[in-house]
C-alpha positions in Angstrom: 47.9 -47.3 -167.6 51.4 -49.3 -166.9 50.3 -52.0 -166.5 48.0 -51.9 -169.9 51.8 -50.9 -171.3 53.6 -53.9 -170.1 53.4 -57.2 -171.7 52.5 -60.0 -169.4 55.8 -61.5 -168.7 57.1 -58.3 -168.0 54.7 -57.8 -165.4 55.4 -60.8 -163.7 59.2 -60.3 -164.2 58.7 -56.7 -162.6 56.8 -58.4 -159.7 59.9 -60.8 -158.9 62.0 -57.6 -158.9 60.2 -55.4 -156.5 57.0 -56.6 -154.6 58.6 -59.3 -153.4 62.0 -58.1 -151.9 59.6 -55.5 -150.7 57.0 -57.9 -149.2 60.5 -59.7 -147.2 61.5 -56.4 -146.1 57.5 -55.7 -144.7 57.9 -59.4 -143.1 61.3 -58.7 -141.5 60.4 -55.1 -139.8 57.2 -56.8 -138.3 59.4 -59.4 -136.8 60.3 -59.9 -133.1 63.8 -60.2 -133.7 64.5 -56.3 -134.2 64.1 -54.3 -131.2 61.2 -52.8 -129.9 60.7 -49.6 -127.8 61.3 -51.3 -124.6 60.0 -49.3 -121.5 60.2 -50.3 -117.8 56.8 -50.4 -116.5 54.5 -49.3 -113.3 53.7 -51.2 -110.1 49.8 -51.1 -111.7 51.2 -52.0 -115.5 53.1 -55.1 -113.6 49.9 -56.3 -111.6 47.5 -55.8 -115.1 50.0 -57.8 -116.6 50.1 -60.4 -114.4 46.6 -60.5 -113.7 46.1 -61.2 -117.3 47.1 -64.6 -117.1 44.4 -65.3 -114.1 42.1 -68.2 -115.0 40.6 -70.6 -113.1 41.5 -69.6 -109.7 45.4 -70.0 -111.1 48.2 -67.9 -112.6 49.0 -69.6 -116.0 52.5 -69.3 -118.3 54.0 -66.5 -116.3 57.7 -67.4 -116.9 57.0 -67.0 -120.8 54.8 -64.4 -121.1 55.7 -62.2 -117.6 58.9 -63.4 -116.5 60.7 -63.4 -120.2 58.7 -59.8 -121.4 61.7 -57.2 -122.2 59.8 -54.4 -120.6 59.6 -56.6 -117.3 63.2 -57.3 -117.3 64.2 -53.7 -117.7 61.8 -52.8 -115.1 64.1 -55.1 -112.7 67.3 -54.0 -114.1 66.2 -50.5 -112.4 65.3 -52.3 -109.2 68.8 -53.3 -109.0 70.3 -49.8 -110.1 72.7 -48.1 -107.8 73.8 -45.4 -110.0 72.8 -42.0 -109.7 71.7 -42.3 -113.8 68.6 -44.8 -115.1 70.3 -47.2 -117.7 69.0 -46.9 -120.9 68.7 -49.9 -123.1 71.8 -49.2 -125.0 73.8 -48.6 -122.2 73.0 -52.3 -121.2 73.2 -54.1 -123.9 76.6 -52.2 -124.6 78.7 -52.8 -121.4 76.5 -56.0 -119.8 73.8 -58.4 -122.0 71.1 -58.1 -124.0 67.7 -57.9 -122.5 66.2 -58.9 -125.9 68.7 -61.9 -125.8 67.5 -63.0 -122.3 64.3 -63.0 -123.1 64.7 -65.3 -126.2 66.5 -67.8 -123.9 63.7 -67.6 -121.4 61.1 -68.5 -124.0 63.0 -70.8 -126.1 63.9 -72.5 -122.7 67.5 -72.3 -123.7 68.8 -70.3 -120.5 72.4 -71.6 -119.6 72.2 -71.3 -115.4 75.5 -72.7 -114.8 77.6 -70.3 -116.8 76.5 -67.7 -114.7 77.2 -69.1 -111.3 80.5 -68.4 -109.8 81.6 -70.8 -107.0 84.1 -69.3 -104.3 85.7 -71.6 -101.2 87.5 -71.0 -98.5 88.5 -74.0 -96.1 85.3 -76.6 -97.3 82.6 -74.0 -97.1 81.8 -73.0 -100.9 79.5 -70.3 -102.3 77.6 -69.6 -105.2 77.2 -66.2 -106.7 75.2 -65.2 -109.1 76.4 -62.6 -112.0 74.6 -59.7 -113.1 72.4 -61.7 -115.7 71.0 -64.1 -113.4 70.0 -61.2 -110.7 68.3 -59.4 -113.2 66.0 -62.5 -114.1 65.7 -64.0 -110.1 64.9 -59.9 -109.5 62.0 -60.5 -112.6 60.4 -63.4 -110.4 60.4 -61.9 -107.2 58.3 -59.1 -108.8 55.8 -61.6 -110.2 55.8 -63.5 -107.7 55.3 -60.3 -105.1 52.7 -59.2 -107.1 51.0 -62.5 -107.1 51.2 -63.3 -103.1 51.6 -59.9 -101.5 47.6 -59.4 -101.0 47.5 -62.8 -99.7 49.9 -62.6 -96.9 48.8 -61.9 -93.4 48.9 -58.3 -91.9 51.4 -59.9 -89.0 54.2 -61.4 -92.2 56.5 -58.5 -92.1 60.4 -59.1 -94.0 60.5 -59.1 -97.6 57.6 -56.8 -98.5 56.9 -53.1 -99.0 56.9 -51.2 -95.5 56.8 -54.0 -93.6 60.5 -54.2 -91.8 61.9 -54.4 -88.0 60.7 -51.1 -87.4 56.9 -51.6 -88.9 57.3 -54.7 -86.5 58.8 -53.1 -83.4 56.0 -50.1 -83.7 53.1 -52.9 -83.9 54.6 -54.3 -80.9 54.6 -51.1 -78.4 51.5 -49.5 -79.7 49.0 -52.7 -80.4 49.9 -55.3 -77.8 48.0 -54.7 -74.4 48.8 -57.1 -71.1 51.0 -59.7 -72.4 51.0 -62.1 -69.9 53.6 -65.3 -71.5 54.9 -65.6 -74.8 57.7 -67.4 -76.8 59.9 -67.5 -79.7 60.0 -70.3 -82.4 63.8 -71.6 -82.8 65.1 -73.6 -85.8 67.8 -76.0 -85.8 70.5 -74.6 -87.9 69.9 -76.2 -91.0 69.7 -75.2 -95.0 66.3 -76.1 -97.6 66.5 -79.7 -98.4 65.0 -81.7 -101.1 61.9 -81.9 -99.5 61.8 -78.3 -98.5 62.6 -77.2 -101.9 59.4 -79.9 -103.1 57.0 -78.6 -100.7 57.4 -74.9 -101.6 57.0 -76.0 -105.0 53.9 -77.5 -103.9 52.6 -74.6 -102.1 53.9 -72.3 -105.4 52.0 -74.9 -107.6 48.8 -74.0 -105.6 48.6 -70.6 -107.1 50.5 -70.5 -110.1 50.5 -73.3 -112.9 53.5 -73.3 -114.9 56.1 -75.9 -114.8 58.6 -74.1 -116.5 58.6 -71.3 -113.7 58.7 -74.3 -111.3 61.8 -75.7 -112.6 63.7 -72.0 -112.8 63.1 -72.0 -108.6 63.9 -76.1 -108.2 67.0 -75.2 -110.3 68.2 -72.3 -108.4 67.9 -74.5 -105.7 70.3 -76.9 -106.9 72.7 -74.9 -108.2 72.9 -73.1 -104.3 72.1 -70.0 -106.1 69.3 -69.6 -103.6 70.0 -71.1 -100.2 67.7 -70.5 -97.1 69.5 -71.4 -94.0 66.7 -71.5 -90.9 68.0 -70.5 -87.5 71.3 -68.4 -88.7 72.0 -64.8 -89.2 72.3 -64.1 -92.8 68.4 -63.1 -93.7 67.7 -60.1 -94.2 71.1 -58.1 -93.5 72.4 -57.7 -96.8 75.1 -60.1 -97.1 76.1 -61.6 -100.7 74.6 -64.9 -99.6 71.5 -64.2 -99.3 69.8 -64.4 -102.5 67.5 -61.8 -103.5 64.8 -64.7 -104.1 65.4 -66.0 -100.2 62.6 -62.9 -98.3 60.1 -63.8 -100.5 60.0 -67.5 -100.7 60.1 -68.0 -97.0 57.1 -65.9 -96.7 55.4 -67.8 -99.0 57.0 -71.0 -97.2 55.1 -69.9 -93.7 52.3 -68.3 -95.3 50.4 -71.5 -94.2 51.6 -71.3 -90.8 50.3 -67.4 -90.6 46.9 -68.7 -91.9 46.8 -71.3 -89.1 47.4 -68.4 -86.4 45.2 -66.1 -88.3 42.7 -68.5 -87.6 43.8 -69.1 -84.1 43.7 -65.1 -83.5 40.2 -64.9 -85.0 38.3 -67.8 -82.8 40.3 -66.3 -79.8 38.4 -63.1 -80.2 35.4 -64.1 -81.0 35.2 -66.4 -77.8 36.7 -62.9 -76.0 35.0 -60.2 -77.4 35.7 -56.7 -76.1 33.5 -55.6 -74.3 32.8 -51.6 -73.4 32.5 -50.8 -69.1 29.1 -49.7 -69.2 27.7 -52.8 -70.9 29.4 -55.0 -68.5 29.8 -52.9 -65.3 28.3 -50.2 -63.3 30.1 -47.1 -63.0 30.9 -47.6 -58.7 32.7 -50.9 -59.8 36.6 -51.3 -59.7 36.9 -54.9 -61.2 38.6 -54.6 -64.7 37.3 -56.7 -67.8 40.6 -57.8 -69.5 39.9 -60.0 -72.8 41.9 -62.7 -73.9 44.5 -62.1 -76.8 46.6 -63.6 -78.7 49.3 -61.9 -81.0 52.0 -62.9 -83.4 54.9 -61.2 -85.3 56.8 -62.6 -87.9 60.0 -61.2 -89.3 61.0 -64.3 -92.5 62.5 -67.3 -90.1 61.9 -65.1 -86.6 58.5 -65.9 -85.2 57.1 -64.3 -81.9 53.9 -65.1 -80.4 52.4 -63.1 -77.1 49.4 -64.2 -75.0 47.5 -62.7 -72.8 45.8 -65.8 -70.9 47.1 -68.6 -69.2 50.4 -70.5 -69.0 48.3 -73.8 -70.3 46.7 -71.7 -73.0 50.3 -70.7 -74.5 51.7 -73.8 -73.9 49.1 -75.8 -76.2 49.0 -73.0 -78.5 52.9 -73.7 -79.0 52.9 -77.5 -78.8 50.0 -76.5 -81.3 51.8 -74.4 -84.0 55.4 -76.9 -83.5 53.5 -79.9 -84.3 52.6 -77.8 -87.4 55.9 -76.6 -88.5 57.0 -80.4 -88.1 54.2 -82.2 -89.8 53.1 -79.8 -92.2 56.2 -77.9 -93.3 58.9 -80.3 -92.4 60.7 -78.3 -90.2 63.2 -78.7 -87.3 62.3 -76.9 -84.4 64.7 -76.4 -81.7 62.7 -77.6 -78.7 65.4 -76.9 -76.0 65.0 -73.0 -76.7 61.3 -72.5 -77.8 60.1 -72.6 -74.4 57.5 -70.3 -73.1 58.7 -67.2 -70.9 56.6 -65.0 -68.7 56.3 -61.8 -70.2 56.8 -59.4 -67.0 59.8 -61.3 -65.2 61.4 -62.5 -68.2 63.2 -60.8 -71.6 63.2 -62.5 -75.1 65.7 -61.4 -77.7 63.7 -60.7 -80.9 64.9 -59.0 -84.2 68.2 -58.2 -82.4 66.6 -56.1 -79.6 65.2 -57.4 -76.2 61.3 -57.2 -75.1 59.7 -57.1 -71.6 56.2 -56.1 -70.5 56.1 -53.3 -68.3 53.8 -50.6 -66.7 53.2 -47.6 -68.7 54.8 -45.3 -66.2 58.1 -47.3 -67.1 57.9 -46.0 -70.6 56.5 -42.8 -69.7 57.3 -41.6 -66.7 56.0 -38.6 -64.6 58.3 -35.6 -63.7 60.3 -37.0 -60.2 59.8 -34.6 -57.3 63.2 -33.3 -58.1 62.2 -32.5 -61.9 59.1 -31.1 -59.9 61.0 -28.8 -57.5 63.5 -27.8 -60.0 61.2 -26.7 -62.1 59.0 -24.8 -59.5 62.6 -22.8 -58.6 63.3 -21.9 -62.3 59.8 -20.6 -62.3 60.1 -18.4 -58.7 63.5 -17.5 -60.6 62.1 -16.5 -63.7 59.4 -14.3 -61.7 62.1 -12.3 -59.6 64.2 -11.7 -62.5 61.1 -10.0 -63.8 60.2 -8.4 -61.0 63.7 -6.5 -61.0 63.9 -5.6 -64.6 60.9 -4.2 -63.8 61.7 -2.2 -60.9 65.1 -0.9 -62.5 63.1 0.3 -65.1 60.8 2.3 -62.8 63.9 3.9 -61.1 65.4 4.7 -64.5 62.0 6.3 -65.8 62.2 7.9 -62.9 66.3 9.3 -62.8 65.5 10.3 -66.8 62.3 12.0 -66.1 63.8 14.2 -63.0 66.7 14.9 -65.6 64.3 16.6 -68.1 61.9 18.4 -65.7 65.4 19.8 -64.2 66.4 20.8 -67.5 63.2 22.2 -68.5 63.1 24.0 -65.3 66.4 25.1 -65.8 66.0 26.6 -69.0 62.8 28.1 -68.0 64.5 30.1 -65.7 67.5 31.4 -67.5 65.1 32.6 -70.8 61.4 33.7 -71.0 61.2 31.0 -73.3 62.4 27.0 -75.0 65.2 28.4 -78.0 66.8 25.3 -78.7 68.9 24.8 -82.3 67.2 21.5 -82.6 63.2 19.9 -81.7 63.4 17.6 -78.9 59.8 18.1 -78.7 58.5 14.5 -81.0 61.2 12.4 -79.0 60.1 13.6 -75.6 56.7 12.7 -76.3 57.5 9.2 -77.8 59.6 8.7 -74.8 56.6 9.6 -72.4 54.0 7.6 -74.6 56.5 4.6 -74.3 55.9 5.6 -70.4 52.7 5.7 -70.2 51.8 2.9 -72.3 54.3 0.4 -70.4 52.6 1.3 -67.2 49.1 0.9 -68.7 49.8 -2.5 -69.3 51.3 -3.1 -66.4 48.6 -1.6 -64.3 46.0 -4.1 -66.5 48.3 -6.8 -65.8 47.4 -7.0 -62.2 44.4 -8.7 -61.4 44.3 -6.6 -57.8 44.5 -3.7 -58.9 42.0 -3.6 -61.4 39.5 -5.6 -59.5 39.7 -2.9 -57.1 39.2 -0.3 -59.1 36.1 -1.9 -61.2 35.1 -2.2 -57.9 35.3 1.6 -56.5 33.7 2.4 -60.1 31.3 0.4 -60.4 29.4 -0.4 -57.3 26.7 1.0 -55.1 26.3 4.2 -58.0 22.7 5.7 -57.4 23.2 6.7 -60.7 22.3 3.2 -62.1 18.6 3.9 -60.4 16.0 3.8 -63.1 13.8 6.5 -61.3 16.8 8.7 -61.2 17.8 8.1 -64.4 14.7 9.5 -65.8 14.9 12.7 -64.2 18.9 13.4 -65.1 19.8 15.3 -68.4 20.3 12.4 -71.0 23.3 14.0 -71.9 24.6 13.5 -68.3 23.1 9.7 -68.6 25.2 8.8 -72.3 28.6 9.9 -70.5 27.5 8.1 -67.4 26.8 4.9 -69.5 29.9 5.5 -71.9 32.3 5.6 -68.8 30.8 2.5 -67.3 31.5 0.9 -70.6 34.9 2.0 -71.0 35.7 0.7 -66.7 34.0 -3.0 -67.8 36.0 -2.5 -71.3 39.5 -1.9 -69.5 39.1 -2.4 -65.9 36.8 -5.7 -65.7 39.8 -8.6 -65.0 37.8 -11.3 -66.9 41.2 -12.5 -68.7 42.9 -12.4 -65.5 39.8 -14.2 -63.6 40.0 -17.5 -66.4 43.6 -17.5 -66.3 43.6 -18.1 -63.0 40.4 -20.4 -63.9 42.8 -21.8 -66.2 45.6 -22.5 -63.8 43.2 -24.0 -61.0 42.0 -26.7 -64.0 45.1 -27.5 -65.0 46.3 -28.5 -61.3 42.7 -30.6 -60.8 43.7 -32.4 -64.3 47.1 -33.0 -63.4 45.4 -34.9 -60.3 43.3 -36.7 -62.8 46.1 -37.7 -64.8 47.7 -38.8 -61.6 44.8 -41.1 -60.8 44.3 -42.1 -64.0 48.4 -43.3 -64.5 48.1 -45.0 -61.1 45.5 -47.6 -62.7 47.1 -47.6 -65.7 50.4 -49.2 -63.9 48.0 -51.6 -61.6 45.5 -52.8 -64.5 47.6 -52.3 -68.0 51.2 -53.6 -69.3 53.1 -52.9 -72.3 55.7 -53.7 -74.3 59.1 -52.2 -73.9 62.0 -52.4 -76.9 65.3 -52.5 -75.1 68.7 -52.3 -77.1 70.6 -55.4 -76.1 73.3 -53.5 -74.0 75.9 -56.2 -72.9 75.8 -57.3 -76.7 77.5 -53.8 -77.9 79.4 -53.5 -75.1 80.8 -57.4 -76.2 80.8 -55.6 -80.1 82.5 -52.7 -78.8 85.3 -54.4 -77.9 85.3 -57.2 -79.6 86.0 -55.3 -82.8 88.4 -53.5 -81.0 86.9 -49.9 -80.2 87.3 -50.1 -76.6 90.0 -51.9 -74.6 89.8 -53.9 -71.6 88.7 -50.9 -69.1 86.3 -49.4 -71.5 87.9 -46.4 -73.2 88.6 -45.5 -76.8 91.9 -47.3 -78.4 92.6 -47.0 -82.0 92.0 -49.8 -84.9 95.2 -50.9 -86.7 93.6 -52.6 -89.3 92.2 -49.1 -90.2 95.8 -47.3 -90.4 95.9 -48.4 -93.7 92.9 -46.9 -94.9 93.1 -42.8 -96.2 91.8 -40.2 -93.6 88.7 -39.3 -95.0 87.8 -43.1 -95.5 88.6 -44.2 -91.9 85.9 -41.3 -90.8 83.4 -42.9 -93.2 84.1 -46.0 -92.3 83.2 -44.7 -88.3 80.5 -42.8 -90.0 78.6 -46.0 -91.6 78.7 -48.4 -88.4 77.7 -45.5 -85.7 75.0 -44.2 -88.5 73.6 -47.8 -88.8 73.5 -48.3 -85.0 71.8 -45.4 -84.7 69.3 -45.9 -87.3 68.5 -50.0 -86.1 68.3 -48.8 -82.6 66.3 -45.7 -82.8 63.0 -47.3 -81.6 64.5 -48.3 -78.5 63.5 -47.1 -75.0 67.7 -47.1 -73.9 68.3 -45.2 -77.0 70.6 -42.7 -75.0 73.0 -45.6 -74.2 73.5 -46.2 -77.9 74.0 -42.5 -78.9 76.8 -42.8 -75.7 78.9 -45.5 -77.5 78.4 -43.4 -80.9 79.2 -39.9 -79.4 81.9 -41.5 -77.1 83.3 -44.4 -77.6 83.5 -44.6 -81.8 84.4 -40.9 -82.0 87.1 -41.1 -79.8 88.2 -44.3 -81.6 88.1 -43.0 -84.8 90.2 -39.7 -83.6 92.9 -42.2 -82.1 93.3 -44.2 -85.3 94.0 -41.1 -87.0 96.5 -39.5 -84.4 98.2 -42.8 -84.9 98.3 -42.8 -88.3 100.2 -39.8 -88.6 102.0 -40.0 -85.7 100.5 -37.4 -83.4 98.7 -37.1 -80.2 94.8 -37.1 -79.9 95.5 -33.3 -78.8 96.4 -32.6 -82.2 93.9 -34.9 -84.1 91.4 -32.9 -82.4 92.6 -29.7 -83.3 93.3 -30.6 -86.9 90.0 -32.6 -87.4 88.0 -31.2 -84.7 85.7 -32.9 -82.6 82.9 -33.1 -85.6 85.9 -34.8 -87.7 85.8 -32.5 -90.4 87.7 -33.4 -94.2 88.3 -31.5 -97.2 87.6 -33.2 -100.4 90.3 -32.4 -103.7 88.3 -29.1 -104.4 88.6 -27.8 -100.6 85.5 -28.3 -99.7 84.9 -29.0 -96.2 83.1 -32.0 -95.7 81.5 -33.7 -92.4 80.4 -37.4 -92.6 80.4 -38.0 -88.9 77.4 -36.9 -87.0 78.1 -34.4 -85.0 77.4 -34.5 -80.8 73.9 -31.8 -81.4 72.8 -34.2 -84.1 73.2 -37.3 -81.5 72.1 -35.8 -78.8 68.9 -34.9 -81.2 67.6 -38.0 -82.5 65.1 -39.8 -81.5 62.5 -42.2 -82.6 62.8 -42.1 -86.4 60.3 -43.2 -89.4 62.4 -46.2 -90.9 60.9 -49.2 -91.9 63.8 -51.7 -92.1 67.1 -50.5 -91.5 69.4 -53.0 -92.1 71.9 -54.2 -89.5 75.4 -52.7 -88.5 76.6 -56.6 -88.9 77.8 -56.5 -92.8 80.2 -52.8 -91.9 81.4 -53.9 -88.5 82.6 -57.3 -89.3 84.4 -56.0 -93.3 87.1 -53.7 -93.4 88.2 -52.6 -97.0 91.9 -52.3 -97.6 93.4 -50.4 -100.9 95.8 -52.0 -102.7 99.3 -50.7 -102.6 100.1 -52.1 -106.1 98.9 -50.5 -109.4 96.4 -52.6 -110.9 95.1 -52.1 -114.6 91.5 -50.9 -114.6 88.8 -52.5 -114.0 84.8 -51.8 -114.6 83.0 -50.9 -110.9 81.5 -53.6 -109.4 78.4 -52.2 -108.7 75.4 -53.5 -110.4 75.2 -51.2 -113.7 78.1 -48.9 -112.7 80.1 -48.0 -115.8 83.2 -46.4 -114.5 86.7 -47.4 -115.4 88.4 -45.2 -113.0 88.1 -47.5 -110.0 90.6 -48.4 -107.3 91.2 -52.0 -106.3 90.0 -52.9 -102.8 91.0 -55.9 -100.6 87.9 -57.7 -98.0 89.2 -58.4 -94.9 86.7 -60.0 -92.9 87.2 -59.3 -88.6 86.3 -63.1 -87.7 89.4 -63.8 -90.1 91.6 -61.2 -88.8 90.8 -62.2 -85.5 90.9 -66.0 -86.3 87.2 -66.5 -84.5 84.5 -69.5 -85.4 81.0 -67.1 -85.5 79.8 -70.1 -84.1 81.5 -69.8 -80.9 79.2 -68.0 -78.5 81.9 -67.3 -75.7 84.4 -65.2 -78.0 81.6 -64.1 -80.8 78.5 -61.7 -80.8 75.0 -63.5 -80.2 73.2 -62.8 -83.0 75.6 -61.0 -85.0 76.2 -62.3 -88.7 79.1 -62.3 -90.7 79.8 -61.8 -94.4 80.8 -65.6 -95.8 84.5 -66.8 -95.3 84.8 -67.4 -99.2 84.8 -63.5 -99.6 87.9 -63.2 -97.6 90.9 -60.9 -99.2 88.8 -61.1 -102.4 89.8 -57.7 -104.4 86.9 -56.1 -106.2 87.4 -52.7 -107.8 85.0 -49.8 -106.9 85.0 -45.9 -108.2 85.1 -43.2 -105.5 81.4 -42.7 -105.4 80.2 -46.6 -104.7 83.6 -47.0 -102.4 82.1 -44.2 -100.3 78.4 -45.4 -100.4 79.9 -48.8 -99.1 81.6 -47.5 -96.0 78.8 -44.8 -95.2 76.6 -47.9 -95.3 74.3 -47.1 -98.2 75.2 -50.2 -100.0 76.6 -53.8 -99.3 78.1 -56.3 -101.1 74.8 -57.3 -102.1 74.4 -54.7 -104.6 77.5 -55.8 -106.5 78.7 -58.4 -109.0 80.4 -60.4 -106.7 81.7 -62.9 -109.7 83.1 -59.7 -111.5 85.9 -59.4 -108.3 89.7 -59.6 -108.7 92.1 -62.2 -107.7 95.2 -60.4 -106.4 98.0 -62.5 -104.8 
């Protein structure tokens, strides 16, 4: 009706004034520039998102369609988050960067990688560190590559995978490797990935992912030294800042061809040497044992261990084939001097920071020694004698008390015509006699000899069991006799006791059978024993300063500048990492001793020297459990107690971090008051921070980590470029860093503070 009353010109003017702005508003609301509700993705959702771009046996355009997705970037932020609360989209945009902006830059191919990198150097050694924005992109790429490749990796590929860490590999070696005879570890020359290796890596990725943009990003990260893979070193999988989050997955992708080659050799060997049952091969009387040829392999990032149960010539041919594959197909330089075959029985081999050796099952699970058996029997005899003495004493006391009661009753009976008490004791006396009666019956029923004797007297040779006699007797008498015999069988027939004797005899025979089986196993079977490197631990303890030349605990002067609770937390972090890392070792007791004695008393001596007191006074104040109090007066215990360490066993760990990062770094609080900075831990927004200076062990001792005589073999170090750098940390994260729950890899190292 309104449109009919208006003239055409009026209608068109109204359209231009009202409808056109409204349509513009609708188009603006539907544009991708406005923030949309962004939610993190779960693992199934990420997998579905990646698989949606799979066609013709390849993944396509993953960078722009998956990596650049704001939801995936938010998921990467949550993966990197080390704060108690999950960061929200608004908090990230306010304090750090805009997720939508990163997504647009990746989609439009204008992401500035150079501005996201910071280079630190020290005496010619430079290190490129990515900022938090670039770390989010790297984590998003890692998540996508994990979805693409994780199901395609072989089962013996460990490191950089969920639930596939060091201890998982060690458990495989301990539980699945049988009768190892020869083994070798592949060593690489200490060198970084160069251009030909990067091109080879991109070629391998290109076989599954057709995305030029993603490959260009990976190449760019290598060119800027943000991703730096150094084979043959001691930096991978240790939480050092020089290790990029992409390194582990890229190494697994690069070595996947070698893994497939080893897997084909294993399958071929299994087909040629099938596992047969003893009944299918030999008779029951035969004493010949069949051992099929097996090939085992474990690879943790760049550490490769191959084990065979065959001859030395077969192992040598296998080693030459793998070395040839690494040099020709993967273009890597193998250290042929150290890559050598070793006897699994007579020689130990270093792998994953531990020592491996083939031993008999009795060494891993030793039976009780004769001395222990004699001690056990002596203890059992003492226990029986003590029980007998208690029973005799109880009977004696019972007789004395009974005689007193009867004497008292007889005396009262003589003095009066009846009992006249002010209180009734009949119930108490009745209860006492009932208890005595129950104990006597119980002791009688527990005696096999007495029960057998009475059962034989009451049940054997009675003429009332004869049928012709029973027919001539009254029914009530026969029923009473049958009832009496039932009660005799019920209470006096020693069936349970006889079963107990038979069970003891069966256990004795079972022990003999087990002894025979153990003897046969020791003659026919070999297992892998995993040990902590004792000499290297002793050298590390002495080099850091926990002990003196005599092996006794001593204080560490560098730590005296720390607060008391931080000193204890530093020692606790080192000790707990050592306990977690070596908990799967056969000689774990030695590591317990190092932590419980050397580290504990070194901490006590450090606290004592800091406060100019004696060791006795420090123990009196802190106790041996090293108790401290927080600001509210609440008692805190960070160092594991002696009882806790004693009760520790093999934990259910997947990939515990080595102690290298905590052992070779000390954080000292600056004496001057610095302006407030934001905490450097990923996505921590707290500004009530304290500035700490990094002191590296190799710089403090002026030792070159490559010097095998002065440095501990296999112990990695933080890059020298971070020495004396300052980092602001809040109170929560400095505690977690000391305790080993955080590493420098969990921090934005580009925001470190330079203080003279």
